[in-house]
N, C-alpha and C positions, 0 to 999 in steps of 0.2 A: 963197941959191943954190948946190946944190949943180953942181961942177965939170964939167964933159964932159971925157972924153977926146979926142972927138974932135965938134965939133957937127954934124950934115948936115941936110940939107934931106929932109922925107916924099918918098917916092918915090910911080907910082903902083902901089902893086902890094899885096897881103896876108901879112901875116906869121902864122903861126899858133905857138900854145904852149901845152904840156900840164903839168900837174901831176894829183901824187898825191893821194889820200885817204887817209888817214891810221888807223890804230888804235891806241888804247893799252894796250900790252901790261902796263903797271902804270901803278898811277896813285892816289896819294896828296892829299889836300887838306885844308888846315888851316882855321883859322879864319879867319872872314870879317877882312879889314883896315878899318882907318877910309874907305877909299876903296871898298870895297864890294867889290875883286878878294880872291882866293886865296890864297893863297902851295901850290907844287903841288911835288908830285914826278915826274914821268911815263918813259915809257920810250916814247917816240914811234916806230911802222915805216910808213913810207910805202909803198904796198900798190899794185899794179897794177891799179887803178881810178881811172881819169884824168877829168878836167875838160880841154876844149879850149875855148882862147879866139881867134879870127879878127880880126887888127887891121885895116882898111882906113881910109887916110889918109881926109881932108874937105877939103873947101877953107878952110871956117868954122872956128872954134874948138871949135864943139859935141863933145858925149859922147853919141854911141848905143848902147845896147845892146838887145840880141832873143836870144830861143834858138831855137837851128836846129831844124828836123824830126827830126834825128839822137839829138835828147835823151830819154832812158830815163826822168830820175830825175824829173820832174817830175811831180805829181799834179795839183795845179791851179793856172790858171795865176797863181792870187794868192800861189803859194808863192815866186816867183820875181820881185816888183816891179822894175820898169822902170826905175825914178825913180831920183836924184840920190843915194837912201840906199844904192843895190845900191853892193857893195862891188868890182866891177869899174867903177863908174863912178868911185866915189870913188878908187880904186887911179889911173886915166888920169889924174885930175881931179891927183890930188897928184903925181905925176911930170913931170905937164906946168908943174904951178906951180914944182914944185923945178928945173926945169933952165930954163925961160925958153920955151917950148916954145910957138909959136904957132898950132899945128896942130891944128884936131881928130882927133877917130877912130872909126867906125863898131866897133863891137863884136859879135860874134856868139860865143855863147857853147853849145857843145855839153854840157850836163850827163850824169852818169853816175854820181855819187855822190850817195846821196840826200840830198837837202836836211833841215835839221833832223831828222839822223841819227845825229851825232856823230862822222861820219868829215872832217870840216874841210874839206865841200863850199865853203862859202863863199869860206874861204882859198885854196882852192889854184885858186880861180876869178880873186881877188887878185893872186896869185903868178905863175898864167899872165899877167895882163894887163900886169904890171910886164915881164914877158920880153917878152914878141911889142912893146907900145908901146917899151919900152926901141930894141930892136933898130930898128922898124917910123922911131922919128922920131932914130935913127942917135944917142940922147944918149950912148951912151958908159959907161953907168955900171956901174960892178964888181959882183959877185955879192953884194959884204959891204954896198957903197953900198943897193943896191934892198933888202937883207934891214931895211937900219936904214928905210926909208921903208916894209917892209913890219910894223914893230913899230908903226906907227902908227895901222895899218889893225886887227892883231887880233893877239892873242897866240899864236896858231896858223901866222902867212903865213909867218914866218920856218924856219921847219920844212917846209912846203910849197917853198918855194925852193931848201931843203935837200936835201929828200930823205935817204933811206939811214935810220937809226935813231941816234934821240940823246938822251939823257938832257936833259929840261928842267925847267927851278926856276923861282924868280919866279914870274911868274905862268903859264911856261910859255915863254916866251921865251929864257930865259937857256939856250943851246942849247951840250952838251959831246956833240959826233960818237962814235957807236959802232962799231967797226969790225966789221961783221958780215961776212961772204968765205961764206956758202950760207945760203938761201935758208931760209924755215917757209912753208907751206904755210896759207891759211885757205879758208873759205866766209865769206863775209858776209852778212846776212840781212837787208834790209830792211823795213821794218814797213810797213804800209799808211799810217803817219801820223805826226807830228813831235812832235818834245820842245822847248819853249825852253830855252836852255842857262841864263840866269838862273832861270827859274822852276825847274829842277833843284838849281841851288846853294842858290835858296831853303829848295827842301825838304829837301837832307842839313842847312844853317843847325837848321830846326825841329827833323829828328830828334835833332840834336846838343844840342838846349836843354839847359842844366847841365851840358853834360859839360865838364874841359878836355880841349882837343882839342892837340895837338902842331904845331908849326908844322914841316911834313917837311923833310929835308936833303938828302938822299939817295933814293935808288933803290935795292933789296934786290940786294947783290951776287950772291946767288943767282940771282936772275932772268935779269940781265946774262952770269953763267957760263953760261946755260941756251942764251939768245938765240947769243950768240955761239958755240956750241957747236950751232947749226941741231937741237938736242937736244928734240923735242918731247915725249918721254915726261918728262922732267927738267919743261920747262917748263910743262906742262898747268898740274900743282899750283900753280903758285907767281904763276900768272896773278892780278890784284888789279883793283880799280877799285871805291875809295870811293864815287864816286857809284852805284853801281847799288842799292843801298835805294832813295838818295831817284826813282830814276827808274820802278825796278819801283812803288815807292806810289803815283807817279800815272798809272802804267799797268800793272796788274796783269796782262796780258795777255804782258807783256814776259817777265817771270817764267816763266812757263807757257813760251812760247819756247824759254827759258834752257834748261830739263828738260827739254822733248821732245828739245834737239838733241841734247842728251846720252846720251838715252835711243835716239836712232836713229845712234849712232857714233862721235860726235864724241868727239874726246879731253876738252877744254873747254871751256867756252862763257862768255863775258863781252861785258856790256853797253860795247861802245864810244863812249868818251867820255861825254859827257849821253845819251848811246842817240836812241833807239830800237834802233837796227840793234844787231844780233848778230853778234858774232866766234867763228867757230870754227876750234879750233883743230884740224888733220889730222893725221896721221903724214905723209904726201906725198903729192904731187900726184896721184895715180891715188884716194888716199884724199877727196881735196877733189873730185875730179870725183862719186866714188863717193856722197857727201854730197849733191853738189846734185843727184844725179839722186832720188836719197830726196826728197828734199825737195821736189824737183818736183814732185812726185804729189800734194800738199797743196794746193791752189787757192788764187789770192790771193799766193803767196809766188815770190820771182823772186830765189834765191840766186845767186850770182858765187861762181867759185872765182878765190884771186890769191892773192899771193903777195909776199912783201916780204924785205930792204928792196927798193928801186926806187930811180932818180935820183930827183930835186928838179925844180923848174919846169925846158923845156927848149923849145926850138924843135923845130918838127918839120917 
């Protein structure tokens, strides 16, 4: 059991936390390991598109989850199953188990980060749940202790808790913060469909079959330099994602969207994580808004102007 700084009883109130989605400014993927995972070298950037989780105590030890009407990122109800496999439920139960809490919680999730879109929306849900329940139950865990629990839930959860910008090594959970003082501006372009992260990694392995793939150990220093300087012109040609080819092989229309985005004026366009969300780099905030207007003329697209870095999971 994780020790508490101060044990408290749940009170009759609702606590709400939010956590950001992320984009991978740079993403190298090594060969599959014996456990099926892949070592990566990633440059994570938390951006201003958020998930929110509102936690309300129950009189029993049950954990329930529901979507709010304000959710904008859910295409079909089955895209966000509400059973025990949901990361929100798993996060709450894990925190209760490790701290000895005997009180349950009702969790209301407002989703804005695309589901199965490569922006870590599920991880942001889990991070927001840990922060909200930690406050609701008075379990008093530190940010580092919550990060330890987050690693058990998924490789991207620690970064959703930390936010900002960070180099991620190992399976992405070995984080080294990067001090970025000025934001860069982006447009995230969700797709009308999702991609399974395991399927994208499997497709990458198939595309690389027979190749000698090195295990990545660092992020290109030039990418770090350009992001720290908030220099979009220097950053644009350095964006890279090893998963892009695999994502496009599964969804050819994604490749067309990336090409069209650059034609429409984006400095660069990249697949976010395992996709199919596209991240478009803009010159500044005004340019990002302009791109949103241009892309908004195309039916079925819901582009969002965002900036990063932003803070990680926090109470609101």
